[in-house]
ZAKE-713434 format. One record per atom (N, C-alpha, C): residue number from 0; y, x negated, z negated. Coordinates in nm, 2 decimals, always signed. Each point is the difference from the previous one (the first is absolute). Layout:
BEGIN
   resi       c2       c1       c3
    NUM        Y        X        Z
...
# end
This chain:
BEGIN
   resi       c2       c1       c3
      0   +11.23    -8.13    -8.16
      0    -0.09    -0.07    -0.08
      0    -0.06    +0.09    -0.11
      1    -0.13    +0.00    +0.00
      1    -0.07    +0.09    -0.10
      1    -0.02    -0.08    -0.13
      2    +0.00    +0.07    -0.11
      2    -0.03    -0.06    -0.13
      2    -0.15    +0.02    -0.02
      3    -0.07    -0.10    -0.05
      3    -0.14    +0.01    -0.04
      3    -0.01    +0.03    -0.14
      4    -0.07    +0.11    -0.03
      4    -0.01    +0.04    -0.14
      4    -0.13    -0.06    -0.05
      5    +0.01    -0.07    -0.11
      5    -0.12    -0.06    -0.06
      5    -0.05    +0.09    -0.11
      6    -0.13    +0.04    +0.02
      6    -0.06    +0.09    -0.10
      6    -0.06    -0.08    -0.11
      7    -0.07    -0.10    +0.03
      7    -0.07    -0.09    -0.10
      7    +0.03    -0.14    +0.03
      8    +0.04    -0.08    -0.11
      8    +0.03    -0.14    +0.02
      8    -0.07    -0.07    -0.11
      9    -0.08    -0.10    +0.03
      9    -0.08    -0.08    -0.10
      9    +0.09    -0.11    -0.05
     10    +0.05    +0.02    -0.12
     10    +0.08    -0.10    -0.07
     10    -0.07    -0.10    -0.08
     11    -0.13    +0.00    +0.00
     11    -0.08    -0.09    -0.08
     11    +0.00    -0.14    +0.06
     12    +0.00    -0.10    -0.08
     12    +0.01    -0.14    +0.04
     12    -0.07    -0.08    -0.11
     13    -0.04    -0.12    +0.04
     13    -0.06    -0.10    -0.09
     13    +0.07    -0.13    +0.02
     14    +0.04    -0.07    -0.10
     14    +0.06    -0.13    +0.01
     14    -0.10    -0.11    -0.04
     15    +0.00    -0.11    +0.08
     15    -0.08    -0.11    -0.04
     15    +0.05    -0.05    -0.14
     16    -0.10    -0.05    -0.08
     16    +0.04    -0.04    -0.14
     16    +0.12    -0.11    +0.00
     17    -0.01    -0.09    +0.09
     17    +0.11    -0.11    +0.01
     17    +0.13    +0.06    +0.04
     18    +0.00    +0.09    +0.10
     18    +0.12    +0.07    +0.04
     18    +0.06    +0.08    -0.11
     19    -0.09    +0.07    -0.07
     19    +0.05    +0.09    -0.11
     19    +0.06    -0.09    -0.11
     20    -0.06    -0.11    -0.03
     20    +0.05    -0.09    -0.11
     20    +0.13    -0.06    +0.04
     21    +0.02    -0.04    +0.13
     21    +0.12    -0.05    +0.05
     21    +0.11    +0.10    -0.01
     22    -0.03    +0.12    +0.05
     22    +0.10    +0.11    +0.00
     22    +0.04    +0.04    -0.14
     23    -0.09    +0.02    -0.09
     23    +0.03    +0.03    -0.14
     23    +0.08    -0.11    -0.06
     24    -0.02    -0.12    +0.03
     24    +0.08    -0.11    -0.05
     24    +0.14    +0.01    +0.05
     25    +0.02    +0.03    +0.13
     25    +0.14    +0.02    +0.05
     25    +0.07    +0.12    -0.06
     26    -0.08    +0.11    -0.02
     26    +0.06    +0.12    -0.05
     26    +0.03    -0.01    -0.15
     27    -0.06    -0.09    -0.07
     27    +0.03    -0.02    -0.15
     27    +0.08    -0.13    -0.02
     28    +0.05    -0.06    +0.10
     28    +0.09    -0.12    -0.02
     28    +0.12    +0.04    -0.07
     29    +0.04    -0.08    -0.10
     29    +0.11    +0.04    -0.09
     29    +0.13    +0.03    +0.08
     30    +0.03    -0.09    +0.10
     30    +0.13    +0.03    +0.07
     30    -0.01    +0.13    +0.08
     31    -0.12    +0.03    +0.05
     31    -0.01    +0.12    +0.08
     31    +0.01    +0.12    -0.10
     32    -0.06    -0.01    -0.11
     32    +0.01    +0.11    -0.10
     32    +0.14    +0.02    -0.04
     33    +0.08    -0.10    -0.02
     33    +0.14    +0.01    -0.03
     33    +0.08    +0.07    +0.11
     34    -0.03    -0.04    +0.12
     34    +0.06    +0.06    +0.12
     34    -0.03    +0.15    +0.00
     35    -0.12    +0.04    -0.02
     35    -0.04    +0.14    +0.01
     35    +0.06    +0.08    -0.12
     36    +0.00    -0.06    -0.12
     36    +0.06    +0.07    -0.11
     36    +0.15    +0.01    +0.01
     37    +0.07    -0.09    +0.06
     37    +0.14    +0.01    +0.03
     37    +0.03    +0.11    +0.10
     38    -0.08    +0.01    +0.11
     38    +0.02    +0.10    +0.10
     38    -0.03    +0.14    -0.06
     39    -0.10    +0.00    -0.10
     39    -0.03    +0.13    -0.06
     39    +0.09    +0.04    -0.12
     40    +0.09    -0.09    -0.03
     40    +0.09    +0.02    -0.11
     40    -0.07    +0.02    -0.13
     41    -0.11    -0.08    -0.02
     41    -0.08    +0.01    -0.12
     41    +0.00    -0.14    -0.06
     42    -0.02    +0.00    -0.13
     42    +0.00    -0.13    -0.07
     42    -0.12    -0.09    +0.04
     43    -0.11    +0.06    +0.03
     43    -0.11    -0.07    +0.05
     43    -0.10    +0.09    +0.07
     44    -0.09    -0.05    +0.08
     44    -0.10    +0.07    +0.07
     44    -0.14    -0.07    -0.02
     45    -0.10    +0.08    +0.01
     45    -0.14    -0.06    -0.01
     45    -0.08    +0.05    +0.12
     46    -0.07    -0.09    +0.07
     46    -0.08    +0.04    +0.11
     46    -0.13    +0.07    -0.06
     47    -0.03    +0.11    +0.05
     47    -0.11    +0.08    -0.04
     47    -0.13    -0.03    +0.06
     48    +0.00    -0.09    +0.10
     48    -0.11    -0.04    +0.08
     48    -0.06    +0.11    +0.09
     49    +0.09    +0.10    +0.02
     49    -0.03    +0.11    +0.09
     49    +0.06    -0.02    +0.14
     50    -0.08    +0.00    +0.10
     50    +0.05    -0.02    +0.14
     50    -0.04    +0.12    +0.08
     51    +0.08    +0.04    +0.10
     51    -0.05    +0.10    +0.10
     51    +0.06    -0.03    +0.13
     52    -0.07    +0.05    +0.10
     52    +0.05    -0.01    +0.14
     52    +0.08    +0.13    +0.03
     53    +0.12    -0.02    +0.05
     53    +0.07    +0.12    +0.04
     53    -0.07    +0.08    +0.11
     54    +0.01    +0.13    -0.01
     54    -0.07    +0.09    +0.10
     54    +0.10    +0.08    +0.08
     55    -0.04    +0.05    +0.11
     55    +0.09    +0.09    +0.08
     55    +0.03    +0.12    -0.08
     56    +0.12    +0.05    +0.01
     56    +0.04    +0.13    -0.06
     56    -0.08    +0.11    +0.06
     57    -0.05    +0.09    -0.09
     57    -0.08    +0.12    +0.04
     57    +0.02    +0.10    -0.10
     58    -0.06    +0.12    +0.02
     58    +0.00    +0.10    -0.10
     58    -0.06    -0.04    -0.13
     59    -0.11    -0.08    +0.01
     59    -0.07    -0.04    -0.12
     59    +0.05    -0.13    -0.06
     60    +0.09    -0.07    +0.08
     60    +0.06    -0.12    -0.06
     60    +0.15    +0.00    +0.04
     61    +0.08    +0.09    -0.07
     61    +0.14    +0.01    +0.03
     61    +0.08    -0.11    -0.04
     62    -0.05    -0.09    -0.09
     62    +0.08    -0.11    -0.05
     62    -0.03    -0.13    +0.08
     63    -0.10    +0.01    +0.10
     63    -0.04    -0.12    +0.07
     63    -0.08    -0.09    -0.08
     64    -0.08    +0.05    -0.10
     64    -0.09    -0.08    -0.08
     64    -0.12    +0.08    -0.03
     65    -0.11    -0.07    -0.03
     65    -0.12    +0.08    -0.05
     65    +0.04    +0.09    -0.11
     66    -0.06    +0.12    -0.01
     66    +0.04    +0.10    -0.10
     66    -0.02    -0.05    -0.15
     67    -0.09    -0.09    -0.02
     67    -0.02    -0.05    -0.14
     67    +0.11    -0.09    -0.05
     68    +0.09    -0.04    +0.09
     68    +0.11    -0.09    -0.04
     68    +0.13    +0.08    -0.02
     69    +0.00    +0.13    +0.04
     69    +0.13    +0.08    +0.00
     69    +0.05    +0.01    -0.14
     70    -0.09    +0.00    -0.10
     70    +0.05    +0.01    -0.14
     70    +0.09    -0.11    -0.04
     71    -0.01    -0.12    +0.06
     71    +0.09    -0.11    -0.02
     71    +0.13    +0.02    +0.07
     72    +0.00    +0.06    +0.11
     72    +0.12    +0.02    +0.08
     72    +0.09    +0.10    -0.08
     73    -0.06    +0.10    -0.06
     73    +0.07    +0.10    -0.08
     73    +0.04    -0.04    -0.14
     74    -0.03    -0.12    -0.04
     74    +0.02    -0.04    -0.14
     74    +0.12    -0.10    +0.00
     75    +0.09    +0.02    -0.10
     75    +0.11    -0.09    -0.02
     75    -0.04    -0.13    -0.06
     76    -0.12    -0.01    -0.05
     76    -0.06    -0.12    -0.07
     76    -0.06    -0.10    +0.09
     77    -0.01    +0.04    +0.13
     77    -0.07    -0.09    +0.10
     77    +0.09    -0.02    +0.12
     78    -0.03    -0.11    +0.07
     78    +0.08    -0.04    +0.11
     78    -0.10    -0.04    +0.11
     79    +0.02    +0.05    +0.12
     79    -0.09    -0.03    +0.11
     79    +0.08    -0.09    +0.10
     80    -0.06    -0.11    +0.04
     80    +0.07    -0.09    +0.09
     80    -0.09    -0.03    +0.12
     81    +0.06    -0.03    +0.11
     81    -0.07    -0.05    +0.12
     81    -0.02    -0.15    -0.03
     82    -0.12    -0.05    +0.02
     82    -0.02    -0.14    -0.02
     82    +0.06    -0.08    +0.11
     83    +0.08    -0.10    -0.03
     83    +0.07    -0.07    +0.10
     83    -0.09    -0.06    +0.10
     84    +0.03    +0.00    +0.13
     84    -0.09    -0.05    +0.11
     84    -0.03    -0.15    -0.02
     85    +0.09    -0.08    -0.06
     85    -0.03    -0.14    -0.02
     85    -0.11    -0.01    -0.11
     86    -0.01    +0.09    -0.09
     86    -0.10    -0.01    -0.10
     86    -0.14    +0.03    +0.06
     87    +0.00    +0.10    +0.09
     87    -0.12    +0.04    +0.07
     87    -0.05    -0.12    +0.09
     88    +0.09    -0.07    +0.06
     88    -0.03    -0.11    +0.08
     88    -0.05    -0.12    -0.08
     89    +0.06    -0.03    -0.11
     89    -0.04    -0.11    -0.09
     89    -0.14    +0.03    -0.06
     90    -0.03    +0.12    -0.02
     90    -0.13    +0.04    -0.06
     90    -0.10    +0.02    +0.11
     91    +0.04    -0.02    +0.13
     91    -0.09    +0.01    +0.11
     91    -0.06    +0.14    +0.01
     92    +0.08    +0.10    -0.02
     92    -0.04    +0.14    +0.01
     92    +0.06    +0.06    +0.13
     93    -0.08    +0.02    +0.10
     93    +0.05    +0.05    +0.13
     93    -0.05    +0.15    +0.02
     94    -0.10    +0.04    -0.07
     94    -0.05    +0.14    +0.01
     94    -0.04    +0.05    -0.13
     95    +0.07    +0.10    -0.06
     95    +0.11    +0.07    +0.07
     95    +0.13    -0.09    +0.01
     96    +0.09    +0.04    +0.09
     96    +0.12    -0.08    +0.02
     96    +0.11    +0.04    -0.09
     97    -0.01    +0.11    -0.07
     97    +0.10    +0.04    -0.10
     97    -0.07    +0.05    -0.13
     98    +0.06    -0.04    -0.11
     98    -0.05    +0.05    -0.13
     98    +0.12    +0.02    -0.09
     99    -0.03    +0.09    -0.10
     99    +0.10    +0.03    -0.10
     99    -0.06    -0.04    -0.14
    100    +0.09    -0.04    -0.09
    100    -0.04    -0.03    -0.13
    100    +0.07    +0.09    -0.10
    101    -0.07    +0.02    -0.12
    101    +0.06    +0.09    -0.10
    101    +0.03    -0.08    -0.12
    102    +0.13    +0.01    -0.05
    102    +0.04    -0.07    -0.12
    102    +0.04    +0.10    -0.11
    103    -0.02    -0.04    -0.12
    103    +0.04    +0.09    -0.12
    103    +0.13    -0.06    -0.05
    104    +0.10    +0.09    -0.02
    104    +0.13    -0.04    -0.05
    104    -0.01    -0.01    -0.15
    105    +0.07    -0.09    -0.06
    105    +0.02    -0.01    -0.14
    105    +0.14    +0.02    -0.04
    106    +0.03    +0.06    -0.11
    106    +0.14    +0.03    -0.04
    106    +0.07    -0.13    -0.05
# end
């Protein structure tokens, strides 16, 4: 089996306003925020409203994310999560089929 090397991958996407509103509501729900902060071992977390589509690993994207988001991956003050599939379904987001969200940790 040969591996296919991806040279360029378009990670751009646009969400419908209602889908975005529903998704942001789920991502900022108090019980979900508590669950995320507990897993992050932080007193609280705040959703930054930054989303990205994971990309294939390559020389230009070694972290599996668009380069402009790598600064958050390298920071102790931020947390990147995969958005739960049931949130994507509830928001009626089917393309892209995976998204990540960035949260800011509070002390």
